N, CA, C and O atoms as a Tripos MOL2 file, in Angstrom:
@<TRIPOS>MOLECULE
protein
  308   307    77     0     0
PROTEIN
NO_CHARGES

@<TRIPOS>ATOM
      1 N           0.8500   -1.1520   -0.0240 N.3       1 MET1
      2 CA          0.0070   -0.0040   -0.0130 C.3       1 MET1
      3 C           0.8990    1.2580    0.0430 C.2       1 MET1
      4 O           1.6120    1.4850    1.0210 O.2       1 MET1
      5 N           0.8370    2.0830   -1.0490 N.am      2 PRO2
      6 CA          1.7840    3.2060   -1.1630 C.3       2 PRO2
      7 C           1.3060    4.3230   -0.1900 C.2       2 PRO2
      8 O           0.1140    4.5930   -0.0390 O.2       2 PRO2
      9 N           2.3150    4.9450    0.4550 N.am      3 GLU3
     10 CA          2.0280    6.0500    1.3520 C.3       3 GLU3
     11 C           1.7890    7.3400    0.5270 C.2       3 GLU3
     12 O           2.3680    7.5430   -0.5400 O.2       3 GLU3
     13 N           0.9020    8.2000    1.0820 N.am      4 ASP4
     14 CA          0.6610    9.4650    0.4550 C.3       4 ASP4
     15 C           1.8400   10.4180    0.7560 C.2       4 ASP4
     16 O           2.0230   10.8520    1.8930 O.2       4 ASP4
     17 N           2.6060   10.7220   -0.2520 N.am      5 THR5
     18 CA          3.7580   11.5670    0.0320 C.3       5 THR5
     19 C           3.5100   13.0310   -0.3530 C.2       5 THR5
     20 O           4.4080   13.8630   -0.2320 O.2       5 THR5
     21 N           2.3110   13.3400   -0.8090 N.am      6 GLN6
     22 CA          1.9550   14.7320   -1.1240 C.3       6 GLN6
     23 C           1.6860   15.4650    0.1580 C.2       6 GLN6
     24 O           0.9950   14.9190    1.0180 O.2       6 GLN6
     25 N           2.1950   16.6910    0.3490 N.am      7 PRO7
     26 CA          1.8870   17.4560    1.4990 C.3       7 PRO7
     27 C           0.4200   17.8310    1.5340 C.2       7 PRO7
     28 O          -0.1830   18.0460    0.4830 O.2       7 PRO7
     29 N          -0.1610   17.9140    2.7030 N.am      8 THR8
     30 CA         -1.5490   18.3410    2.7900 C.3       8 THR8
     31 C          -1.5790   19.8310    2.9290 C.2       8 THR8
     32 O          -0.7200   20.4260    3.5790 O.2       8 THR8
     33 N          -2.5750   20.4400    2.3130 N.am      9 ILE9
     34 CA         -2.7440   21.8910    2.4160 C.3       9 ILE9
     35 C          -3.9740   22.1660    3.2900 C.2       9 ILE9
     36 O          -5.0930   21.7300    3.0180 O.2       9 ILE9
     37 N          -3.6910   22.9070    4.3390 N.am     10 ARG10
     38 CA         -4.7950   23.2650    5.2590 C.3      10 ARG10
     39 C          -5.4440   24.5650    4.7800 C.2      10 ARG10
     40 O          -4.7520   25.5090    4.3970 O.2      10 ARG10
     41 N          -6.7230   24.6040    4.8030 N.am     11 THR11
     42 CA         -7.4500   25.8180    4.4260 C.3      11 THR11
     43 C          -8.3310   26.1580    5.6330 C.2      11 THR11
     44 O          -8.8310   25.3070    6.3680 O.2      11 THR11
     45 N          -8.4720   27.4850    5.7670 N.am     12 THR12
     46 CA         -9.4050   27.9890    6.8730 C.3      12 THR12
     47 C         -10.4470   28.7870    6.2110 C.2      12 THR12
     48 O         -10.1730   29.7510    5.4960 O.2      12 THR12
     49 N         -11.6460   28.3800    6.4500 N.am     13 GLY13
     50 CA        -12.8080   29.1060    5.8670 C.3      13 GLY13
     51 C         -12.8140   29.0140    4.3450 C.2      13 GLY13
     52 O         -12.6330   27.9470    3.7580 O.2      13 GLY13
     53 N         -13.0260   30.1550    3.7430 N.am     14 SER14
     54 CA        -13.0960   30.2270    2.2930 C.3      14 SER14
     55 C         -11.7960   30.5890    1.6700 C.2      14 SER14
     56 O         -11.7080   30.7770    0.4560 O.2      14 SER14
     57 N         -10.7590   30.6920    2.5010 N.am     15 ARG15
     58 CA         -9.4580   31.1540    1.9840 C.3      15 ARG15
     59 C          -8.8760   30.1120    1.1060 C.2      15 ARG15
     60 O          -8.9710   28.9220    1.4050 O.2      15 ARG15
     61 N          -8.2540   30.5360   -0.0130 N.am     16 GLN16
     62 CA         -7.6210   29.5880   -0.9150 C.3      16 GLN16
     63 C          -6.2520   29.1860   -0.3210 C.2      16 GLN16
     64 O          -5.5780   30.0130    0.2940 O.2      16 GLN16
     65 N          -5.8550   27.9440   -0.5040 N.am     17 PRO17
     66 CA         -4.5750   27.5170    0.0400 C.3      17 PRO17
     67 C          -3.3800   28.2150   -0.6260 C.2      17 PRO17
     68 O          -3.3850   28.4640   -1.8310 O.2      17 PRO17
     69 N          -2.3810   28.5160    0.1670 N.am     18 HIS18
     70 CA         -1.1980   29.1550   -0.3910 C.3      18 HIS18
     71 C          -0.0310   28.1240   -0.4260 C.2      18 HIS18
     72 O           0.3910   27.6190    0.6140 O.2      18 HIS18
     73 N           0.4270   27.8580   -1.5360 N.am     19 HIS19
     74 CA          1.5580   26.9090   -1.6960 C.3      19 HIS19
     75 C           2.8110   27.6280   -1.1490 C.2      19 HIS19
     76 O           3.7320   26.9360   -0.7160 O.2      19 HIS19
     77 N           2.8990   28.9480   -1.1430 N.am     20 ASP20
     78 CA          4.0420   29.6530   -0.6470 C.3      20 ASP20
     79 C           4.2670   29.3780    0.8660 C.2      20 ASP20
     80 O           5.4050   29.3330    1.3340 O.2      20 ASP20
     81 N           3.1450   29.1930    1.6210 N.am     21 GLU21
     82 CA          3.2430   28.9230    3.0430 C.3      21 GLU21
     83 C           3.9110   27.6070    3.2890 C.2      21 GLU21
     84 O           4.6040   27.4560    4.2950 O.2      21 GLU21
     85 N           3.7370   26.6600    2.4270 N.am     22 GLN22
     86 CA          4.4120   25.3450    2.6300 C.3      22 GLN22
     87 C           5.8100   25.4180    2.1880 C.2      22 GLN22
     88 O           6.6170   24.6530    2.7170 O.2      22 GLN22
     89 N           6.2140   26.2750    1.2480 N.am     23 LEU23
     90 CA          7.5730   26.3070    0.8130 C.3      23 LEU23
     91 C           8.5020   27.1150    1.7020 C.2      23 LEU23
     92 O           9.7240   27.0320    1.5750 O.2      23 LEU23
     93 N           7.9120   27.9040    2.6130 N.am     24 ILE24
     94 CA          8.7370   28.7750    3.4850 C.3      24 ILE24
     95 C           9.7630   27.9780    4.2840 C.2      24 ILE24
     96 O          10.8770   28.4490    4.5130 O.2      24 ILE24
     97 N           9.3960   26.7950    4.6990 N.am     25 MET25
     98 CA         10.3420   25.9870    5.5190 C.3      25 MET25
     99 C          11.4870   25.4550    4.6920 C.2      25 MET25
    100 O          12.4570   24.9650    5.2700 O.2      25 MET25
    101 N          11.4390   25.5180    3.4040 N.am     26 PHE26
    102 CA         12.5270   25.0720    2.5720 C.3      26 PHE26
    103 C          13.5220   26.1700    2.1230 C.2      26 PHE26
    104 O          14.5420   25.9150    1.4830 O.2      26 PHE26
    105 N          13.1410   27.4250    2.5120 N.am     27 LEU27
    106 CA         14.0080   28.5460    2.0520 C.3      27 LEU27
    107 C          15.2700   28.6600    2.7970 C.2      27 LEU27
    108 O          15.3170   28.2820    3.9680 O.2      27 LEU27
    109 N          16.2920   29.1510    2.2070 N.am     28 GLU28
    110 CA         17.5160   29.4640    2.8990 C.3      28 GLU28
    111 C          17.3200   30.7040    3.7740 C.2      28 GLU28
    112 O          16.4020   31.4800    3.5070 O.2      28 GLU28
    113 N          18.1160   30.9200    4.7760 N.am     29 PRO29
    114 CA         17.8270   32.0890    5.6260 C.3      29 PRO29
    115 C          17.7800   33.4380    4.9190 C.2      29 PRO29
    116 O          16.9220   34.2680    5.2200 O.2      29 PRO29
    117 N          18.7200   33.6670    3.9600 N.am     30 ASP30
    118 CA         18.6760   34.9350    3.2320 C.3      30 ASP30
    119 C          17.4790   35.0470    2.3290 C.2      30 ASP30
    120 O          16.9820   36.1510    2.1070 O.2      30 ASP30
    121 N          16.9950   33.9340    1.7950 N.am     31 GLN31
    122 CA         15.7500   33.9190    0.9800 C.3      31 GLN31
    123 C          14.5700   34.2410    1.8740 C.2      31 GLN31
    124 O          13.6630   34.9650    1.4640 O.2      31 GLN31
    125 N          14.5660   33.7000    3.1250 N.am     32 LEU32
    126 CA         13.4580   33.9590    3.9800 C.3      32 LEU32
    127 C          13.4010   35.4610    4.4240 C.2      32 LEU32
    128 O          12.3190   36.0340    4.5490 O.2      32 LEU32
    129 N          14.5360   36.0450    4.6440 N.am     33 VAL33
    130 CA         14.5830   37.4720    5.0020 C.3      33 VAL33
    131 C          14.0370   38.2750    3.8670 C.2      33 VAL33
    132 O          13.2610   39.2030    4.0950 O.2      33 VAL33
    133 N          14.4200   37.9480    2.6090 N.am     34 ILE34
    134 CA         13.9480   38.7290    1.4460 C.3      34 ILE34
    135 C          12.4230   38.5970    1.3390 C.2      34 ILE34
    136 O          11.7050   39.5600    1.0700 O.2      34 ILE34
    137 N          11.9540   37.3320    1.5690 N.am     35 ASP35
    138 CA         10.5140   37.1110    1.4110 C.3      35 ASP35
    139 C           9.6980   37.8830    2.4960 C.2      35 ASP35
    140 O           8.6360   38.4530    2.2470 O.2      35 ASP35
    141 N          10.2950   37.8470    3.7210 N.am     36 LYS36
    142 CA          9.5630   38.5100    4.7680 C.3      36 LYS36
    143 C           9.6580   39.9820    4.7590 C.2      36 LYS36
    144 O           8.8750   40.6400    5.4440 O.2      36 LYS36
    145 N          10.6080   40.5750    3.9930 N.am     37 SER37
    146 CA         10.7510   41.9990    3.9880 C.3      37 SER37
    147 C           9.8920   42.7110    2.9750 C.2      37 SER37
    148 O           9.9310   43.9390    2.8900 O.2      37 SER37
    149 N           9.1070   41.9680    2.1950 N.am     38 ARG38
    150 CA          8.1730   42.5690    1.2280 C.3      38 ARG38
    151 C           7.1300   43.3590    2.0680 C.2      38 ARG38
    152 O           6.6370   42.8750    3.0870 O.2      38 ARG38
    153 N           6.8120   44.5990    1.5980 N.am     39 PRO39
    154 CA          5.7640   45.3700    2.3410 C.3      39 PRO39
    155 C           4.3500   44.7530    2.1730 C.2      39 PRO39
    156 O           4.0160   44.2080    1.1210 O.2      39 PRO39
    157 N           3.5800   44.8540    3.1860 N.am     40 VAL40
    158 CA          2.2150   44.4610    3.1800 C.3      40 VAL40
    159 C           1.3000   45.6440    2.8970 C.2      40 VAL40
    160 O           1.4970   46.6920    3.5110 O.2      40 VAL40
    161 N           0.3080   45.5490    2.0070 N.am     41 PRO41
    162 CA         -0.4710   46.6880    1.7230 C.3      41 PRO41
    163 C          -1.3290   47.1020    2.9900 C.2      41 PRO41
    164 O          -1.6650   46.2630    3.8260 O.2      41 PRO41
    165 N          -1.6360   48.3250    3.0750 N.am     42 ARG42
    166 CA         -2.3660   48.8960    4.1890 C.3      42 ARG42
    167 C          -3.8190   48.3200    4.1660 C.2      42 ARG42
    168 O          -4.4300   48.2340    3.1000 O.2      42 ARG42
    169 N          -4.3400   47.9450    5.2990 N.am     43 ALA43
    170 CA         -5.6390   47.4560    5.3830 C.3      43 ALA43
    171 C          -6.6750   48.5480    5.1020 C.2      43 ALA43
    172 O          -6.4730   49.6970    5.4940 O.2      43 ALA43
    173 N          -7.7480   48.2180    4.4490 N.am     44 GLN44
    174 CA         -8.8250   49.1600    4.2200 C.3      44 GLN44
    175 C          -9.8570   49.0000    5.3430 C.2      44 GLN44
    176 O         -10.5600   47.9940    5.4400 O.2      44 GLN44
    177 N          -9.9130   50.0240    6.1740 N.am     45 LEU45
    178 CA        -10.8300   49.9950    7.3420 C.3      45 LEU45
    179 C         -12.0320   50.8360    7.1530 C.2      45 LEU45
    180 O         -11.9940   51.8350    6.4350 O.2      45 LEU45
    181 N         -13.0910   50.4600    7.7740 N.am     46 SER46
    182 CA        -14.3060   51.3140    7.7630 C.3      46 SER46
    183 C         -14.1060   52.5610    8.5960 C.2      46 SER46
    184 O         -13.1610   52.6370    9.3810 O.2      46 SER46
    185 N         -14.9530   53.5070    8.4430 N.am     47 ARG47
    186 CA        -14.8370   54.7520    9.2690 C.3      47 ARG47
    187 C         -15.0110   54.3960   10.7020 C.2      47 ARG47
    188 O         -14.3010   54.9510   11.5410 O.2      47 ARG47
    189 N         -15.8950   53.5190   11.0480 N.am     48 ARG48
    190 CA        -16.1200   53.1520   12.4140 C.3      48 ARG48
    191 C         -14.8920   52.5270   13.0230 C.2      48 ARG48
    192 O         -14.5280   52.8760   14.1450 O.2      48 ARG48
    193 N         -14.2480   51.6300   12.3380 N.am     49 ALA49
    194 CA        -13.0230   50.9540   12.8330 C.3      49 ALA49
    195 C         -11.8740   52.0100   13.0000 C.2      49 ALA49
    196 O         -11.1280   52.0070   13.9800 O.2      49 ALA49
    197 N         -11.7930   52.8440   12.0500 N.am     50 SER50
    198 CA        -10.7410   53.9270   12.1320 C.3      50 SER50
    199 C         -11.0010   54.8100   13.2660 C.2      50 SER50
    200 O         -10.0570   55.1730   13.9670 O.2      50 SER50
    201 N         -12.2250   55.1970   13.5160 N.am     51 ALA51
    202 CA        -12.5790   56.0640   14.6890 C.3      51 ALA51
    203 C         -12.2960   55.3190   15.9800 C.2      51 ALA51
    204 O         -11.8240   55.9060   16.9530 O.2      51 ALA51
    205 N         -12.5830   54.0340   15.9850 N.am     52 GLY52
    206 CA        -12.2940   53.2180   17.2000 C.3      52 GLY52
    207 C         -10.8220   53.1800   17.5050 C.2      52 GLY52
    208 O         -10.4420   53.2390   18.6750 O.2      52 GLY52
    209 N          -9.9580   53.0830   16.4790 N.am     53 LEU53
    210 CA         -8.5180   52.9780   16.7040 C.3      53 LEU53
    211 C          -8.0130   54.3700   17.1430 C.2      53 LEU53
    212 O          -7.1200   54.4570   17.9870 O.2      53 LEU53
    213 N          -8.5730   55.4600   16.5780 N.am     54 TRP54
    214 CA         -8.1550   56.8170   17.0660 C.3      54 TRP54
    215 C          -8.5860   57.0200   18.5200 C.2      54 TRP54
    216 O          -7.8380   57.5870   19.3170 O.2      54 TRP54
    217 N          -9.7550   56.5720   18.8550 N.am     55 ALA55
    218 CA        -10.2130   56.6900   20.2940 C.3      55 ALA55
    219 C          -9.2970   55.8460   21.1720 C.2      55 ALA55
    220 O          -8.9740   56.2710   22.2810 O.2      55 ALA55
    221 N          -8.8650   54.6730   20.7260 N.am     56 LEU56
    222 CA         -7.9160   53.8560   21.5300 C.3      56 LEU56
    223 C          -6.5600   54.5950   21.7070 C.2      56 LEU56
    224 O          -5.9710   54.5660   22.7870 O.2      56 LEU56
    225 N          -6.1030   55.2230   20.6820 N.am     57 ARG57
    226 CA         -4.8670   55.9810   20.7930 C.3      57 ARG57
    227 C          -4.9640   57.1180   21.8100 C.2      57 ARG57
    228 O          -4.0590   57.3440   22.6140 O.2      57 ARG57
    229 N          -6.1200   57.8390   21.7430 N.am     58 ALA58
    230 CA         -6.3600   58.9510   22.7230 C.3      58 ALA58
    231 C          -6.4210   58.3370   24.1140 C.2      58 ALA58
    232 O          -5.8190   58.8870   25.0370 O.2      58 ALA58
    233 N          -7.0990   57.2550   24.3010 N.am     59 PHE59
    234 CA         -7.2300   56.5630   25.6340 C.3      59 PHE59
    235 C          -5.7950   56.2670   26.1440 C.2      59 PHE59
    236 O          -5.4740   56.5640   27.2940 O.2      59 PHE59
    237 N          -4.9610   55.6940   25.3000 N.am     60 VAL60
    238 CA         -3.5980   55.3360   25.7620 C.3      60 VAL60
    239 C          -2.8660   56.5300   26.1610 C.2      60 VAL60
    240 O          -2.1910   56.4850   27.1890 O.2      60 VAL60
    241 N          -2.9260   57.6280   25.4400 N.am     61 LEU61
    242 CA         -2.2490   58.8320   25.8070 C.3      61 LEU61
    243 C          -2.7160   59.4250   27.1520 C.2      61 LEU61
    244 O          -1.9140   59.8980   27.9580 O.2      61 LEU61
    245 N          -4.0380   59.3800   27.3600 N.am     62 VAL62
    246 CA         -4.5890   59.9160   28.6400 C.3      62 VAL62
    247 C          -4.1200   58.9970   29.7560 C.2      62 VAL62
    248 O          -3.6400   59.4990   30.7720 O.2      62 VAL62
    249 N          -4.2280   57.7260   29.6310 N.am     63 VAL63
    250 CA         -3.7240   56.8210   30.6980 C.3      63 VAL63
    251 C          -2.2830   56.9330   30.9760 C.2      63 VAL63
    252 O          -1.8430   56.8730   32.1240 O.2      63 VAL63
    253 N          -1.5110   57.1030   29.8900 N.am     64 THR64
    254 CA         -0.0180   57.3440   30.1060 C.3      64 THR64
    255 C           0.2120   58.6060   30.8740 C.2      64 THR64
    256 O           1.0560   58.6250   31.7700 O.2      64 THR64
    257 N          -0.4940   59.6580   30.5710 N.am     65 ALA65
    258 CA         -0.3390   60.8930   31.3010 C.3      65 ALA65
    259 C          -0.6880   60.7260   32.7890 C.2      65 ALA65
    260 O          -0.0260   61.2430   33.6880 O.2      65 ALA65
    261 N          -1.7830   59.9600   32.9820 N.am     66 MET66
    262 CA         -2.1960   59.7310   34.3900 C.3      66 MET66
    263 C          -1.1810   58.9690   35.1660 C.2      66 MET66
    264 O          -0.9240   59.2690   36.3320 O.2      66 MET66
    265 N          -0.5570   57.9160   34.4930 N.am     67 VAL67
    266 CA          0.4090   57.0770   35.2180 C.3      67 VAL67
    267 C           1.7170   57.9150   35.5160 C.2      67 VAL67
    268 O           2.3220   57.8070   36.5830 O.2      67 VAL67
    269 N           2.0980   58.7390   34.5140 N.am     68 LEU68
    270 CA          3.3300   59.5720   34.7060 C.3      68 LEU68
    271 C           3.0900   60.5950   35.8430 C.2      68 LEU68
    272 O           3.9530   60.8190   36.6920 O.2      68 LEU68
    273 N           1.8930   61.2010   35.8260 N.am     69 TYR69
    274 CA          1.6130   62.1830   36.8700 C.3      69 TYR69
    275 C           1.5720   61.4980   38.2550 C.2      69 TYR69
    276 O           2.1090   62.0360   39.2230 O.2      69 TYR69
    277 N           0.9820   60.3960   38.3430 N.am     70 THR70
    278 CA          0.9820   59.6370   39.6780 C.3      70 THR70
    279 C           2.3350   59.2540   40.0850 C.2      70 THR70
    280 O           2.6760   59.3860   41.2600 O.2      70 THR70
    281 N           3.1590   58.7720   39.1630 N.am     71 PHE71
    282 CA          4.5260   58.3530   39.4260 C.3      71 PHE71
    283 C           5.3450   59.6000   40.0230 C.2      71 PHE71
    284 O           5.9370   59.4940   41.0970 O.2      71 PHE71
    285 N           5.3480   60.7030   39.3230 N.am     72 PHE72
    286 CA          6.1070   61.8730   39.7580 C.3      72 PHE72
    287 C           5.4970   62.4850   40.9820 C.2      72 PHE72
    288 O           6.2460   63.0070   41.8070 O.2      72 PHE72
    289 N           4.1750   62.4650   41.1760 N.am     73 ALA73
    290 CA          3.5750   62.9430   42.3630 C.3      73 ALA73
    291 C           3.9610   62.0950   43.6000 C.2      73 ALA73
    292 O           4.0850   62.6440   44.6940 O.2      73 ALA73
    293 N           4.1470   60.8060   43.4480 N.am     74 GLN74
    294 CA          4.5660   59.9840   44.5680 C.3      74 GLN74
    295 C           6.0380   60.1330   44.9030 C.2      74 GLN74
    296 O           6.4480   59.8910   46.0380 O.2      74 GLN74
    297 N           6.8780   60.5500   43.8690 N.am     75 LEU75
    298 CA          8.2530   60.7420   44.1390 C.3      75 LEU75
    299 C           8.4790   61.9600   45.1070 C.2      75 LEU75
    300 O           9.4380   61.9950   45.8780 O.2      75 LEU75
    301 N           7.5630   62.9280   45.0220 N.am     76 GLY76
    302 CA          7.6480   64.0970   45.8380 C.3      76 GLY76
    303 C           7.1670   63.9120   47.2260 C.2      76 GLY76
    304 O           7.5360   64.6990   48.0970 O.2      76 GLY76
    305 N           6.3500   62.9030   47.5010 N.am     77 SER77
    306 CA          5.8520   62.7800   48.8040 C.3      77 SER77
    307 C           6.6330   61.8130   49.7080 C.2      77 SER77
    308 O           6.2760   61.6340   50.8730 O.2      77 SER77
@<TRIPOS>BOND
     1     1     2 1
     2     2     3 1
     3     3     4 2
     4     3     5 am
     5     5     6 1
     6     6     7 1
     7     7     8 2
     8     7     9 am
     9     9    10 1
    10    10    11 1
    11    11    12 2
    12    11    13 am
    13    13    14 1
    14    14    15 1
    15    15    16 2
    16    15    17 am
    17    17    18 1
    18    18    19 1
    19    19    20 2
    20    19    21 am
    21    21    22 1
    22    22    23 1
    23    23    24 2
    24    23    25 am
    25    25    26 1
    26    26    27 1
    27    27    28 2
    28    27    29 am
    29    29    30 1
    30    30    31 1
    31    31    32 2
    32    31    33 am
    33    33    34 1
    34    34    35 1
    35    35    36 2
    36    35    37 am
    37    37    38 1
    38    38    39 1
    39    39    40 2
    40    39    41 am
    41    41    42 1
    42    42    43 1
    43    43    44 2
    44    43    45 am
    45    45    46 1
    46    46    47 1
    47    47    48 2
    48    47    49 am
    49    49    50 1
    50    50    51 1
    51    51    52 2
    52    51    53 am
    53    53    54 1
    54    54    55 1
    55    55    56 2
    56    55    57 am
    57    57    58 1
    58    58    59 1
    59    59    60 2
    60    59    61 am
    61    61    62 1
    62    62    63 1
    63    63    64 2
    64    63    65 am
    65    65    66 1
    66    66    67 1
    67    67    68 2
    68    67    69 am
    69    69    70 1
    70    70    71 1
    71    71    72 2
    72    71    73 am
    73    73    74 1
    74    74    75 1
    75    75    76 2
    76    75    77 am
    77    77    78 1
    78    78    79 1
    79    79    80 2
    80    79    81 am
    81    81    82 1
    82    82    83 1
    83    83    84 2
    84    83    85 am
    85    85    86 1
    86    86    87 1
    87    87    88 2
    88    87    89 am
    89    89    90 1
    90    90    91 1
    91    91    92 2
    92    91    93 am
    93    93    94 1
    94    94    95 1
    95    95    96 2
    96    95    97 am
    97    97    98 1
    98    98    99 1
    99    99   100 2
   100    99   101 am
   101   101   102 1
   102   102   103 1
   103   103   104 2
   104   103   105 am
   105   105   106 1
   106   106   107 1
   107   107   108 2
   108   107   109 am
   109   109   110 1
   110   110   111 1
   111   111   112 2
   112   111   113 am
   113   113   114 1
   114   114   115 1
   115   115   116 2
   116   115   117 am
   117   117   118 1
   118   118   119 1
   119   119   120 2
   120   119   121 am
   121   121   122 1
   122   122   123 1
   123   123   124 2
   124   123   125 am
   125   125   126 1
   126   126   127 1
   127   127   128 2
   128   127   129 am
   129   129   130 1
   130   130   131 1
   131   131   132 2
   132   131   133 am
   133   133   134 1
   134   134   135 1
   135   135   136 2
   136   135   137 am
   137   137   138 1
   138   138   139 1
   139   139   140 2
   140   139   141 am
   141   141   142 1
   142   142   143 1
   143   143   144 2
   144   143   145 am
   145   145   146 1
   146   146   147 1
   147   147   148 2
   148   147   149 am
   149   149   150 1
   150   150   151 1
   151   151   152 2
   152   151   153 am
   153   153   154 1
   154   154   155 1
   155   155   156 2
   156   155   157 am
   157   157   158 1
   158   158   159 1
   159   159   160 2
   160   159   161 am
   161   161   162 1
   162   162   163 1
   163   163   164 2
   164   163   165 am
   165   165   166 1
   166   166   167 1
   167   167   168 2
   168   167   169 am
   169   169   170 1
   170   170   171 1
   171   171   172 2
   172   171   173 am
   173   173   174 1
   174   174   175 1
   175   175   176 2
   176   175   177 am
   177   177   178 1
   178   178   179 1
   179   179   180 2
   180   179   181 am
   181   181   182 1
   182   182   183 1
   183   183   184 2
   184   183   185 am
   185   185   186 1
   186   186   187 1
   187   187   188 2
   188   187   189 am
   189   189   190 1
   190   190   191 1
   191   191   192 2
   192   191   193 am
   193   193   194 1
   194   194   195 1
   195   195   196 2
   196   195   197 am
   197   197   198 1
   198   198   199 1
   199   199   200 2
   200   199   201 am
   201   201   202 1
   202   202   203 1
   203   203   204 2
   204   203   205 am
   205   205   206 1
   206   206   207 1
   207   207   208 2
   208   207   209 am
   209   209   210 1
   210   210   211 1
   211   211   212 2
   212   211   213 am
   213   213   214 1
   214   214   215 1
   215   215   216 2
   216   215   217 am
   217   217   218 1
   218   218   219 1
   219   219   220 2
   220   219   221 am
   221   221   222 1
   222   222   223 1
   223   223   224 2
   224   223   225 am
   225   225   226 1
   226   226   227 1
   227   227   228 2
   228   227   229 am
   229   229   230 1
   230   230   231 1
   231   231   232 2
   232   231   233 am
   233   233   234 1
   234   234   235 1
   235   235   236 2
   236   235   237 am
   237   237   238 1
   238   238   239 1
   239   239   240 2
   240   239   241 am
   241   241   242 1
   242   242   243 1
   243   243   244 2
   244   243   245 am
   245   245   246 1
   246   246   247 1
   247   247   248 2
   248   247   249 am
   249   249   250 1
   250   250   251 1
   251   251   252 2
   252   251   253 am
   253   253   254 1
   254   254   255 1
   255   255   256 2
   256   255   257 am
   257   257   258 1
   258   258   259 1
   259   259   260 2
   260   259   261 am
   261   261   262 1
   262   262   263 1
   263   263   264 2
   264   263   265 am
   265   265   266 1
   266   266   267 1
   267   267   268 2
   268   267   269 am
   269   269   270 1
   270   270   271 1
   271   271   272 2
   272   271   273 am
   273   273   274 1
   274   274   275 1
   275   275   276 2
   276   275   277 am
   277   277   278 1
   278   278   279 1
   279   279   280 2
   280   279   281 am
   281   281   282 1
   282   282   283 1
   283   283   284 2
   284   283   285 am
   285   285   286 1
   286   286   287 1
   287   287   288 2
   288   287   289 am
   289   289   290 1
   290   290   291 1
   291   291   292 2
   292   291   293 am
   293   293   294 1
   294   294   295 1
   295   295   296 2
   296   295   297 am
   297   297   298 1
   298   298   299 1
   299   299   300 2
   300   299   301 am
   301   301   302 1
   302   302   303 1
   303   303   304 2
   304   303   305 am
   305   305   306 1
   306   306   307 1
   307   307   308 2
@<TRIPOS>SUBSTRUCTURE
     1 MET1         2 RESIDUE 1 A MET
     2 PRO2         6 RESIDUE 1 A PRO
     3 GLU3        10 RESIDUE 1 A GLU
     4 ASP4        14 RESIDUE 1 A ASP
     5 THR5        18 RESIDUE 1 A THR
     6 GLN6        22 RESIDUE 1 A GLN
     7 PRO7        26 RESIDUE 1 A PRO
     8 THR8        30 RESIDUE 1 A THR
     9 ILE9        34 RESIDUE 1 A ILE
    10 ARG10       38 RESIDUE 1 A ARG
    11 THR11       42 RESIDUE 1 A THR
    12 THR12       46 RESIDUE 1 A THR
    13 GLY13       50 RESIDUE 1 A GLY
    14 SER14       54 RESIDUE 1 A SER
    15 ARG15       58 RESIDUE 1 A ARG
    16 GLN16       62 RESIDUE 1 A GLN
    17 PRO17       66 RESIDUE 1 A PRO
    18 HIS18       70 RESIDUE 1 A HIS
    19 HIS19       74 RESIDUE 1 A HIS
    20 ASP20       78 RESIDUE 1 A ASP
    21 GLU21       82 RESIDUE 1 A GLU
    22 GLN22       86 RESIDUE 1 A GLN
    23 LEU23       90 RESIDUE 1 A LEU
    24 ILE24       94 RESIDUE 1 A ILE
    25 MET25       98 RESIDUE 1 A MET
    26 PHE26      102 RESIDUE 1 A PHE
    27 LEU27      106 RESIDUE 1 A LEU
    28 GLU28      110 RESIDUE 1 A GLU
    29 PRO29      114 RESIDUE 1 A PRO
    30 ASP30      118 RESIDUE 1 A ASP
    31 GLN31      122 RESIDUE 1 A GLN
    32 LEU32      126 RESIDUE 1 A LEU
    33 VAL33      130 RESIDUE 1 A VAL
    34 ILE34      134 RESIDUE 1 A ILE
    35 ASP35      138 RESIDUE 1 A ASP
    36 LYS36      142 RESIDUE 1 A LYS
    37 SER37      146 RESIDUE 1 A SER
    38 ARG38      150 RESIDUE 1 A ARG
    39 PRO39      154 RESIDUE 1 A PRO
    40 VAL40      158 RESIDUE 1 A VAL
    41 PRO41      162 RESIDUE 1 A PRO
    42 ARG42      166 RESIDUE 1 A ARG
    43 ALA43      170 RESIDUE 1 A ALA
    44 GLN44      174 RESIDUE 1 A GLN
    45 LEU45      178 RESIDUE 1 A LEU
    46 SER46      182 RESIDUE 1 A SER
    47 ARG47      186 RESIDUE 1 A ARG
    48 ARG48      190 RESIDUE 1 A ARG
    49 ALA49      194 RESIDUE 1 A ALA
    50 SER50      198 RESIDUE 1 A SER
    51 ALA51      202 RESIDUE 1 A ALA
    52 GLY52      206 RESIDUE 1 A GLY
    53 LEU53      210 RESIDUE 1 A LEU
    54 TRP54      214 RESIDUE 1 A TRP
    55 ALA55      218 RESIDUE 1 A ALA
    56 LEU56      222 RESIDUE 1 A LEU
    57 ARG57      226 RESIDUE 1 A ARG
    58 ALA58      230 RESIDUE 1 A ALA
    59 PHE59      234 RESIDUE 1 A PHE
    60 VAL60      238 RESIDUE 1 A VAL
    61 LEU61      242 RESIDUE 1 A LEU
    62 VAL62      246 RESIDUE 1 A VAL
    63 VAL63      250 RESIDUE 1 A VAL
    64 THR64      254 RESIDUE 1 A THR
    65 ALA65      258 RESIDUE 1 A ALA
    66 MET66      262 RESIDUE 1 A MET
    67 VAL67      266 RESIDUE 1 A VAL
    68 LEU68      270 RESIDUE 1 A LEU
    69 TYR69      274 RESIDUE 1 A TYR
    70 THR70      278 RESIDUE 1 A THR
    71 PHE71      282 RESIDUE 1 A PHE
    72 PHE72      286 RESIDUE 1 A PHE
    73 ALA73      290 RESIDUE 1 A ALA
    74 GLN74      294 RESIDUE 1 A GLN
    75 LEU75      298 RESIDUE 1 A LEU
    76 GLY76      302 RESIDUE 1 A GLY
    77 SER77      306 RESIDUE 1 A SER
């Protein structure tokens, strides 16, 4: 009984299988660096998602300011 020597391709959802993903493990280190250094196109986000990310950035800045204020206020006491 012959063994199946073909690699299996896993798919998730409706995504088409990528043969490149299977070949990555056979690349030389310099080839892998070149392959990984290709830029990825910017994601197209809805206005709602973009607004949510800007709100998250503002929240992080406010919390950072609060933490720094508390830290320096406690140094003085």
